[in-house]
MILO-783280 format. One line per 8 residues: number of its first residue (from 1); their letters; for each residue x negated, y, z of C-alpha. Coordinates in steps of 0.1 Angstrom, whole numbers, plus 5000, padded with zeros to 4 digits. Example, Ala and Ser with C-alpha at 12.3 -4.5 7.8 and 13.67 -1.06 7.14 Angstrom:
% MILO-783280
1 = AS = 4877,4955,5078 ~ 4863,4989,5071;
***
This chain:
% MILO-783280
1 = XXXXXXXX = 7332,3211,3714 ~ 7360,3203,3690 ~ 7377,3233,3673 ~ 7411,3225,3688 ~ 7397,3226,3723 ~ 7383,3261,3716 ~ 7416,3274,3704 ~ 7434,3260,3735;
9 = XXXXXXXX = 7408,3277,3758 ~ 7412,3310,3740 ~ 7450,3308,3744 ~ 7446,3300,3781 ~ 7422,3330,3785 ~ 7447,3354,3768 ~ 7475,3341,3790 ~ 7455,3342,3822;
17 = XXXXXXXX = 7437,3376,3817 ~ 7453,3394,3788 ~ 7489,3393,3798 ~ 7484,3407,3833 ~ 7461,3434,3819 ~ 7487,3444,3793 ~ 7514,3445,3820 ~ 7492,3466,3842;
25 = XXXXXXXX = 7484,3491,3815 ~ 7521,3494,3805 ~ 7530,3501,3842 ~ 7503,3527,3845 ~ 7514,3545,3813 ~ 7550,3544,3824 ~ 7542,3559,3858 ~ 7521,3586,3842;
33 = XXXXXXXX = 7550,3594,3818 ~ 7576,3595,3846 ~ 7555,3614,3872 ~ 7577,3619,3902 ~ 7609,3612,3883 ~ 7610,3574,3885 ~ 7641,3556,3872 ~ 7668,3550,3898;
41 = XXXXXXXX = 7664,3513,3898 ~ 7627,3517,3906 ~ 7634,3542,3933 ~ 7658,3518,3950 ~ 7631,3491,3948 ~ 7605,3515,3964 ~ 7628,3523,3993 ~ 7624,3488,4007;
49 = XXXXXXXX = 7590,3472,4007 ~ 7605,3437,4010 ~ 7623,3442,3977 ~ 7591,3453,3960 ~ 7572,3423,3975 ~ 7600,3399,3964 ~ 7600,3413,3929 ~ 7563,3409,3926;
57 = XXXXXXXX = 7565,3373,3938 ~ 7593,3367,3913 ~ 7572,3381,3885 ~ 7543,3357,3895 ~ 7567,3327,3895 ~ 7583,3338,3862 ~ 7550,3343,3844 ~ 7537,3310,3857;
65 = XXXXXXXX = 7568,3293,3844 ~ 7563,3311,3810 ~ 7527,3298,3809 ~ 7539,3263,3817 ~ 7565,3264,3790 ~ 7540,3277,3764 ~ 7517,3248,3772 ~ 7543,3222,3765;
***
């Protein structure tokens, strides 16, 4: 396997697994820090499940776009 191919696979692996894991850990740490006192914008999102769902789908689309842009 050429060295360049190995570097590309490592970058793909970091983008596919590392980035979501880092985001998950940051979210868990933030929720532990806030406890029951979530920021107002997050409380508004939590009041309507559809907003939370749409935000999650938007994040998936945005991260996919970021991945696509980084590959070019």
